CHARMM-style PDB file with segment names, atoms N, HN, CA, C and O in Angstrom:
ATOM      1  N   MET     1       5.966   1.727   4.867  1.00  0.00      PROA
ATOM      2  CA  MET     1       5.753   2.483   3.720  1.00  0.00      PROA
ATOM      3  C   MET     1       5.724   4.085   3.864  1.00  0.00      PROA
ATOM      4  O   MET     1       6.034   4.856   2.956  1.00  0.00      PROA
ATOM      5  N   LEU     2       5.325   4.440   5.081  1.00  0.00      PROA
ATOM      6  HN  LEU     2       5.073   3.814   5.818  1.00  0.00      PROA
ATOM      7  CA  LEU     2       5.390   5.860   5.252  1.00  0.00      PROA
ATOM      8  C   LEU     2       6.876   6.480   5.256  1.00  0.00      PROA
ATOM      9  O   LEU     2       7.131   7.661   5.021  1.00  0.00      PROA
ATOM     10  N   LYS     3       7.691   5.604   5.525  1.00  0.00      PROA
ATOM     11  HN  LYS     3       7.484   4.645   5.716  1.00  0.00      PROA
ATOM     12  CA  LYS     3       9.106   6.144   5.577  1.00  0.00      PROA
ATOM     13  C   LYS     3       9.453   6.323   4.179  1.00  0.00      PROA
ATOM     14  O   LYS     3      10.353   7.096   3.852  1.00  0.00      PROA
ATOM     15  N   ARG     4       8.805   5.670   3.362  1.00  0.00      PROA
ATOM     16  HN  ARG     4       8.073   5.042   3.628  1.00  0.00      PROA
ATOM     17  CA  ARG     4       9.329   5.763   1.958  1.00  0.00      PROA
ATOM     18  C   ARG     4       8.260   6.719   1.150  1.00  0.00      PROA
ATOM     19  O   ARG     4       8.151   6.638  -0.074  1.00  0.00      PROA
ATOM     20  N   GLY     5       7.587   7.508   1.835  1.00  0.00      PROA
ATOM     21  HN  GLY     5       7.676   7.574   2.829  1.00  0.00      PROA
ATOM     22  CA  GLY     5       6.715   8.537   1.512  1.00  0.00      PROA
ATOM     23  C   GLY     5       5.290   8.252   0.888  1.00  0.00      PROA
ATOM     24  O   GLY     5       4.715   8.978   0.077  1.00  0.00      PROA
ATOM     25  N   ILE     6       4.843   7.104   1.398  1.00  0.00      PROA
ATOM     26  HN  ILE     6       5.310   6.515   2.056  1.00  0.00      PROA
ATOM     27  CA  ILE     6       3.742   6.355   0.687  1.00  0.00      PROA
ATOM     28  C   ILE     6       2.700   6.035   1.788  1.00  0.00      PROA
ATOM     29  O   ILE     6       2.937   5.143   2.602  1.00  0.00      PROA
ATOM     30  N   TYR     7       1.643   6.690   1.824  1.00  0.00      PROA
ATOM     31  HN  TYR     7       1.450   7.415   1.162  1.00  0.00      PROA
ATOM     32  CA  TYR     7       0.495   6.522   2.960  1.00  0.00      PROA
ATOM     33  C   TYR     7      -0.288   5.391   2.600  1.00  0.00      PROA
ATOM     34  O   TYR     7      -0.806   5.274   1.489  1.00  0.00      PROA
ATOM     35  N   VAL     8      -0.382   4.594   3.473  1.00  0.00      PROA
ATOM     36  HN  VAL     8       0.039   4.689   4.376  1.00  0.00      PROA
ATOM     37  CA  VAL     8      -1.258   3.300   3.389  1.00  0.00      PROA
ATOM     38  C   VAL     8      -2.052   3.190   4.535  1.00  0.00      PROA
ATOM     39  O   VAL     8      -1.705   3.833   5.525  1.00  0.00      PROA
ATOM     40  N   ILE     9      -3.166   2.414   4.586  1.00  0.00      PROA
ATOM     41  HN  ILE     9      -3.447   1.892   3.781  1.00  0.00      PROA
ATOM     42  CA  ILE     9      -4.044   2.008   5.822  1.00  0.00      PROA
ATOM     43  C   ILE     9      -3.970   0.638   5.729  1.00  0.00      PROA
ATOM     44  O   ILE     9      -4.131   0.089   4.639  1.00  0.00      PROA
ATOM     45  N   GLY    10      -3.706  -0.099   6.920  1.00  0.00      PROA
ATOM     46  HN  GLY    10      -3.575   0.347   7.805  1.00  0.00      PROA
ATOM     47  CA  GLY    10      -3.976  -1.464   7.303  1.00  0.00      PROA
ATOM     48  C   GLY    10      -4.960  -1.945   7.796  1.00  0.00      PROA
ATOM     49  O   GLY    10      -5.297  -1.400   8.847  1.00  0.00      PROA
ATOM     50  N   PHE    11      -5.658  -2.873   7.416  1.00  0.00      PROA
ATOM     51  HN  PHE    11      -5.384  -3.316   6.562  1.00  0.00      PROA
ATOM     52  CA  PHE    11      -6.782  -3.338   7.895  1.00  0.00      PROA
ATOM     53  C   PHE    11      -6.564  -4.890   8.411  1.00  0.00      PROA
ATOM     54  O   PHE    11      -5.971  -5.714   7.715  1.00  0.00      PROA
ATOM     55  N   SER    12      -7.103  -5.193   9.693  1.00  0.00      PROA
ATOM     56  HN  SER    12      -7.585  -4.524  10.259  1.00  0.00      PROA
ATOM     57  CA  SER    12      -6.817  -6.534  10.187  1.00  0.00      PROA
ATOM     58  C   SER    12      -8.286  -6.893  10.925  1.00  0.00      PROA
ATOM     59  O   SER    12      -9.160  -6.055  11.149  1.00  0.00      PROA
ATOM     60  N   TYR    13      -8.352  -8.133  11.209  1.00  0.00      PROA
ATOM     61  HN  TYR    13      -7.642  -8.813  11.027  1.00  0.00      PROA
ATOM     62  CA  TYR    13      -9.404  -8.540  12.190  1.00  0.00      PROA
ATOM     63  C   TYR    13      -9.764  -7.633  13.321  1.00  0.00      PROA
ATOM     64  O   TYR    13      -8.883  -7.215  14.073  1.00  0.00      PROA
ATOM     65  N   PRO    14     -10.970  -7.322  13.469  1.00  0.00      PROA
ATOM     66  CA  PRO    14     -12.331  -7.861  12.939  1.00  0.00      PROA
ATOM     67  C   PRO    14     -12.789  -7.322  11.700  1.00  0.00      PROA
ATOM     68  O   PRO    14     -13.824  -7.713  11.159  1.00  0.00      PROA
ATOM     69  N   VAL    15     -11.929  -6.294  11.161  1.00  0.00      PROA
ATOM     70  HN  VAL    15     -11.088  -5.976  11.600  1.00  0.00      PROA
ATOM     71  CA  VAL    15     -12.527  -5.576   9.968  1.00  0.00      PROA
ATOM     72  C   VAL    15     -12.746  -6.556   8.802  1.00  0.00      PROA
ATOM     73  O   VAL    15     -13.790  -6.546   8.150  1.00  0.00      PROA
ATOM     74  N   VAL    16     -11.686  -7.440   8.551  1.00  0.00      PROA
ATOM     75  HN  VAL    16     -10.838  -7.448   9.081  1.00  0.00      PROA
ATOM     76  CA  VAL    16     -11.586  -8.352   7.503  1.00  0.00      PROA
ATOM     77  C   VAL    16     -11.364  -9.922   8.322  1.00  0.00      PROA
ATOM     78  O   VAL    16     -10.975  -9.977   9.488  1.00  0.00      PROA
ATOM     79  N   PRO    17     -11.628 -10.937   7.639  1.00  0.00      PROA
ATOM     80  CA  PRO    17     -11.523 -12.262   8.410  1.00  0.00      PROA
ATOM     81  C   PRO    17     -10.023 -12.328   8.789  1.00  0.00      PROA
ATOM     82  O   PRO    17      -9.068 -11.708   8.322  1.00  0.00      PROA
ATOM     83  N   LYS    18     -10.093 -13.262   9.774  1.00  0.00      PROA
ATOM     84  HN  LYS    18     -10.869 -13.765  10.154  1.00  0.00      PROA
ATOM     85  CA  LYS    18      -8.743 -13.623  10.492  1.00  0.00      PROA
ATOM     86  C   LYS    18      -7.760 -14.050   9.385  1.00  0.00      PROA
ATOM     87  O   LYS    18      -8.150 -14.610   8.360  1.00  0.00      PROA
ATOM     88  N   ASP    19      -6.637 -13.800   9.603  1.00  0.00      PROA
ATOM     89  HN  ASP    19      -6.320 -13.345  10.436  1.00  0.00      PROA
ATOM     90  CA  ASP    19      -5.498 -14.038   8.698  1.00  0.00      PROA
ATOM     91  C   ASP    19      -5.635 -13.773   7.251  1.00  0.00      PROA
ATOM     92  O   ASP    19      -5.059 -14.419   6.376  1.00  0.00      PROA
ATOM     93  N   ARG    20      -6.556 -12.633   7.029  1.00  0.00      PROA
ATOM     94  HN  ARG    20      -7.025 -12.109   7.740  1.00  0.00      PROA
ATOM     95  CA  ARG    20      -6.802 -12.113   5.802  1.00  0.00      PROA
ATOM     96  C   ARG    20      -6.574 -10.577   5.788  1.00  0.00      PROA
ATOM     97  O   ARG    20      -7.317  -9.860   5.118  1.00  0.00      PROA
ATOM     98  N   ALA    21      -5.476 -10.028   6.579  1.00  0.00      PROA
ATOM     99  HN  ALA    21      -4.873 -10.610   7.123  1.00  0.00      PROA
ATOM    100  CA  ALA    21      -5.193  -8.624   6.541  1.00  0.00      PROA
ATOM    101  C   ALA    21      -5.079  -7.888   5.165  1.00  0.00      PROA
ATOM    102  O   ALA    21      -4.583  -8.469   4.200  1.00  0.00      PROA
ATOM    103  N   ARG    22      -5.463  -6.829   5.098  1.00  0.00      PROA
ATOM    104  HN  ARG    22      -5.866  -6.357   5.882  1.00  0.00      PROA
ATOM    105  CA  ARG    22      -5.417  -5.908   3.781  1.00  0.00      PROA
ATOM    106  C   ARG    22      -4.550  -4.578   3.879  1.00  0.00      PROA
ATOM    107  O   ARG    22      -4.487  -3.963   4.944  1.00  0.00      PROA
ATOM    108  N   ILE    23      -4.066  -4.271   3.050  1.00  0.00      PROA
ATOM    109  HN  ILE    23      -4.117  -4.770   2.185  1.00  0.00      PROA
ATOM    110  CA  ILE    23      -3.503  -2.718   2.896  1.00  0.00      PROA
ATOM    111  C   ILE    23      -4.283  -2.017   1.808  1.00  0.00      PROA
ATOM    112  O   ILE    23      -4.431  -2.522   0.695  1.00  0.00      PROA
ATOM    113  N   ARG    24      -4.749  -0.915   2.133  1.00  0.00      PROA
ATOM    114  HN  ARG    24      -4.629  -0.505   3.037  1.00  0.00      PROA
ATOM    115  CA  ARG    24      -5.371  -0.148   1.114  1.00  0.00      PROA
ATOM    116  C   ARG    24      -4.627   1.181   0.623  1.00  0.00      PROA
ATOM    117  O   ARG    24      -4.091   1.925   1.444  1.00  0.00      PROA
ATOM    118  N   VAL    25      -4.618   1.424  -0.627  1.00  0.00      PROA
ATOM    119  HN  VAL    25      -5.053   0.819  -1.293  1.00  0.00      PROA
ATOM    120  CA  VAL    25      -4.021   2.438  -1.150  1.00  0.00      PROA
ATOM    121  C   VAL    25      -5.112   3.281  -1.936  1.00  0.00      PROA
ATOM    122  O   VAL    25      -6.148   2.757  -2.345  1.00  0.00      PROA
ATOM    123  N   GLN    26      -4.844   4.473  -2.100  1.00  0.00      PROA
ATOM    124  HN  GLN    26      -4.003   4.899  -1.768  1.00  0.00      PROA
ATOM    125  CA  GLN    26      -5.776   5.360  -3.102  1.00  0.00      PROA
ATOM    126  C   GLN    26      -5.003   5.739  -4.167  1.00  0.00      PROA
ATOM    127  O   GLN    26      -3.946   6.336  -3.963  1.00  0.00      PROA
ATOM    128  N   VAL    27      -5.447   5.431  -5.486  1.00  0.00      PROA
ATOM    129  HN  VAL    27      -6.305   4.946  -5.652  1.00  0.00      PROA
ATOM    130  CA  VAL    27      -4.755   5.958  -6.528  1.00  0.00      PROA
ATOM    131  C   VAL    27      -5.794   6.828  -7.336  1.00  0.00      PROA
ATOM    132  O   VAL    27      -6.961   6.465  -7.487  1.00  0.00      PROA
ATOM    133  N   SER    28      -5.336   7.882  -7.790  1.00  0.00      PROA
ATOM    134  HN  SER    28      -4.388   8.177  -7.668  1.00  0.00      PROA
ATOM    135  CA  SER    28      -6.156   8.821  -8.613  1.00  0.00      PROA
ATOM    136  C   SER    28      -5.603   9.058  -9.821  1.00  0.00      PROA
ATOM    137  O   SER    28      -4.515   8.518 -10.023  1.00  0.00      PROA
ATOM    138  N   ALA    29      -6.148   9.841 -10.826  1.00  0.00      PROA
ATOM    139  HN  ALA    29      -7.032  10.279 -10.662  1.00  0.00      PROA
ATOM    140  CA  ALA    29      -5.697  10.273 -12.164  1.00  0.00      PROA
ATOM    141  C   ALA    29      -4.497  11.144 -11.955  1.00  0.00      PROA
ATOM    142  O   ALA    29      -3.667  11.263 -12.857  1.00  0.00      PROA
ATOM    143  N   ALA    30      -4.379  11.703 -10.909  1.00  0.00      PROA
ATOM    144  HN  ALA    30      -5.052  11.607 -10.177  1.00  0.00      PROA
ATOM    145  CA  ALA    30      -3.321  12.803 -10.681  1.00  0.00      PROA
ATOM    146  C   ALA    30      -1.920  12.011 -10.562  1.00  0.00      PROA
ATOM    147  O   ALA    30      -0.838  12.571 -10.733  1.00  0.00      PROA
ATOM    148  N   HSD    31      -2.066  10.632 -10.246  1.00  0.00      PROA
ATOM    149  HN  HSD    31      -2.945  10.176 -10.107  1.00  0.00      PROA
ATOM    150  CA  HSD    31      -0.737  10.017  -9.949  1.00  0.00      PROA
ATOM    151  C   HSD    31      -0.137   9.417 -11.474  1.00  0.00      PROA
ATOM    152  O   HSD    31      -0.804   8.815 -12.316  1.00  0.00      PROA
ATOM    153  N   SER    32       0.987   9.691 -11.533  1.00  0.00      PROA
ATOM    154  HN  SER    32       1.529  10.179 -10.849  1.00  0.00      PROA
ATOM    155  CA  SER    32       1.675   9.321 -12.882  1.00  0.00      PROA
ATOM    156  C   SER    32       1.998   7.925 -12.759  1.00  0.00      PROA
ATOM    157  O   SER    32       1.912   7.333 -11.683  1.00  0.00      PROA
ATOM    158  N   LYS    33       2.411   7.322 -13.956  1.00  0.00      PROA
ATOM    159  HN  LYS    33       2.481   7.803 -14.830  1.00  0.00      PROA
ATOM    160  CA  LYS    33       2.880   6.001 -14.037  1.00  0.00      PROA
ATOM    161  C   LYS    33       4.161   5.804 -13.205  1.00  0.00      PROA
ATOM    162  O   LYS    33       4.336   4.745 -12.603  1.00  0.00      PROA
ATOM    163  N   ALA    34       5.103   6.855 -13.160  1.00  0.00      PROA
ATOM    164  HN  ALA    34       4.961   7.715 -13.650  1.00  0.00      PROA
ATOM    165  CA  ALA    34       6.256   6.693 -12.272  1.00  0.00      PROA
ATOM    166  C   ALA    34       5.761   6.647 -10.868  1.00  0.00      PROA
ATOM    167  O   ALA    34       6.318   5.819 -10.148  1.00  0.00      PROA
ATOM    168  N   ASP    35       4.733   7.446 -10.291  1.00  0.00      PROA
ATOM    169  HN  ASP    35       4.280   8.119 -10.876  1.00  0.00      PROA
ATOM    170  CA  ASP    35       4.321   7.373  -8.963  1.00  0.00      PROA
ATOM    171  C   ASP    35       3.813   6.046  -8.557  1.00  0.00      PROA
ATOM    172  O   ASP    35       3.949   5.597  -7.419  1.00  0.00      PROA
ATOM    173  N   LEU    36       3.149   5.356  -9.653  1.00  0.00      PROA
ATOM    174  HN  LEU    36       3.038   5.720 -10.577  1.00  0.00      PROA
ATOM    175  CA  LEU    36       2.549   3.961  -9.267  1.00  0.00      PROA
ATOM    176  C   LEU    36       3.862   3.052  -9.198  1.00  0.00      PROA
ATOM    177  O   LEU    36       4.022   2.251  -8.277  1.00  0.00      PROA
ATOM    178  N   GLN    37       4.682   3.203 -10.106  1.00  0.00      PROA
ATOM    179  HN  GLN    37       4.552   3.854 -10.854  1.00  0.00      PROA
ATOM    180  CA  GLN    37       5.981   2.255 -10.250  1.00  0.00      PROA
ATOM    181  C   GLN    37       6.612   2.409  -8.783  1.00  0.00      PROA
ATOM    182  O   GLN    37       6.889   1.399  -8.137  1.00  0.00      PROA
ATOM    183  N   ARG    38       6.807   3.552  -8.330  1.00  0.00      PROA
ATOM    184  HN  ARG    38       6.582   4.372  -8.855  1.00  0.00      PROA
ATOM    185  CA  ARG    38       7.547   3.860  -7.132  1.00  0.00      PROA
ATOM    186  C   ARG    38       6.707   3.099  -6.033  1.00  0.00      PROA
ATOM    187  O   ARG    38       7.372   2.461  -5.217  1.00  0.00      PROA
ATOM    188  N   CYS    39       5.672   3.086  -5.935  1.00  0.00      PROA
ATOM    189  HN  CYS    39       5.131   3.605  -6.597  1.00  0.00      PROA
ATOM    190  CA  CYS    39       4.710   2.511  -4.844  1.00  0.00      PROA
ATOM    191  C   CYS    39       4.816   0.993  -5.042  1.00  0.00      PROA
ATOM    192  O   CYS    39       4.881   0.262  -4.054  1.00  0.00      PROA
ATOM    193  N   ILE    40       4.836   0.472  -6.347  1.00  0.00      PROA
ATOM    194  HN  ILE    40       4.783   1.066  -7.150  1.00  0.00      PROA
ATOM    195  CA  ILE    40       5.095  -0.966  -6.532  1.00  0.00      PROA
ATOM    196  C   ILE    40       6.297  -1.614  -5.949  1.00  0.00      PROA
ATOM    197  O   ILE    40       6.373  -2.632  -5.262  1.00  0.00      PROA
ATOM    198  N   ASP    41       7.409  -0.639  -6.458  1.00  0.00      PROA
ATOM    199  HN  ASP    41       7.347   0.189  -7.017  1.00  0.00      PROA
ATOM    200  CA  ASP    41       8.924  -0.952  -5.905  1.00  0.00      PROA
ATOM    201  C   ASP    41       8.995  -1.037  -4.321  1.00  0.00      PROA
ATOM    202  O   ASP    41       9.668  -1.863  -3.705  1.00  0.00      PROA
ATOM    203  N   ALA    42       8.179  -0.035  -3.750  1.00  0.00      PROA
ATOM    204  HN  ALA    42       7.632   0.636  -4.251  1.00  0.00      PROA
ATOM    205  CA  ALA    42       8.054   0.105  -2.331  1.00  0.00      PROA
ATOM    206  C   ALA    42       7.454  -1.232  -1.578  1.00  0.00      PROA
ATOM    207  O   ALA    42       7.956  -1.741  -0.576  1.00  0.00      PROA
ATOM    208  N   PHE    43       6.388  -1.652  -2.200  1.00  0.00      PROA
ATOM    209  HN  PHE    43       5.980  -1.238  -3.014  1.00  0.00      PROA
ATOM    210  CA  PHE    43       5.733  -2.854  -1.588  1.00  0.00      PROA
ATOM    211  C   PHE    43       6.777  -3.789  -1.813  1.00  0.00      PROA
ATOM    212  O   PHE    43       7.215  -4.260  -0.764  1.00  0.00      PROA
ATOM    213  N   ALA    44       7.291  -4.189  -2.808  1.00  0.00      PROA
ATOM    214  HN  ALA    44       6.935  -3.807  -3.661  1.00  0.00      PROA
ATOM    215  CA  ALA    44       8.289  -5.208  -3.150  1.00  0.00      PROA
ATOM    216  C   ALA    44       9.496  -5.112  -1.962  1.00  0.00      PROA
ATOM    217  O   ALA    44       9.848  -6.093  -1.307  1.00  0.00      PROA
ATOM    218  N   GLN    45      10.012  -3.887  -1.816  1.00  0.00      PROA
ATOM    219  HN  GLN    45       9.726  -3.089  -2.347  1.00  0.00      PROA
ATOM    220  CA  GLN    45      11.116  -3.811  -0.810  1.00  0.00      PROA
ATOM    221  C   GLN    45      10.597  -4.104   0.539  1.00  0.00      PROA
ATOM    222  O   GLN    45      11.315  -4.755   1.298  1.00  0.00      PROA
ATOM    223  N   VAL    46       9.415  -3.694   0.933  1.00  0.00      PROA
ATOM    224  HN  VAL    46       8.832  -3.165   0.316  1.00  0.00      PROA
ATOM    225  CA  VAL    46       9.050  -3.727   2.267  1.00  0.00      PROA
ATOM    226  C   VAL    46       8.551  -5.346   2.343  1.00  0.00      PROA
ATOM    227  O   VAL    46       8.819  -6.001   3.351  1.00  0.00      PROA
ATOM    228  N   GLY    47       8.007  -5.786   1.514  1.00  0.00      PROA
ATOM    229  HN  GLY    47       7.790  -5.254   0.695  1.00  0.00      PROA
ATOM    230  CA  GLY    47       7.551  -7.290   1.636  1.00  0.00      PROA
ATOM    231  C   GLY    47       8.518  -8.209   1.761  1.00  0.00      PROA
ATOM    232  O   GLY    47       8.245  -9.336   2.173  1.00  0.00      PROA
ATOM    233  N   ARG    48       9.737  -7.860   1.431  1.00  0.00      PROA
ATOM    234  HN  ARG    48       9.959  -6.944   1.096  1.00  0.00      PROA
ATOM    235  CA  ARG    48      10.978  -8.813   1.650  1.00  0.00      PROA
ATOM    236  C   ARG    48      11.374  -9.246   3.098  1.00  0.00      PROA
ATOM    237  OT1 ARG    48      12.339  -9.989   3.279  1.00  0.00      PROA
TER     238      ARG     48
END
């Protein structure tokens, strides 16, 4: 995600239960709908 200009934090065991890893993003009122769509698109591309 960082290569796509989006900073995220990954969490895995022991912070969360085993096999339940999470990715945290921070959204603020300063983000536009276009910013959010770019993030969603990046997640879709990386998840493939």
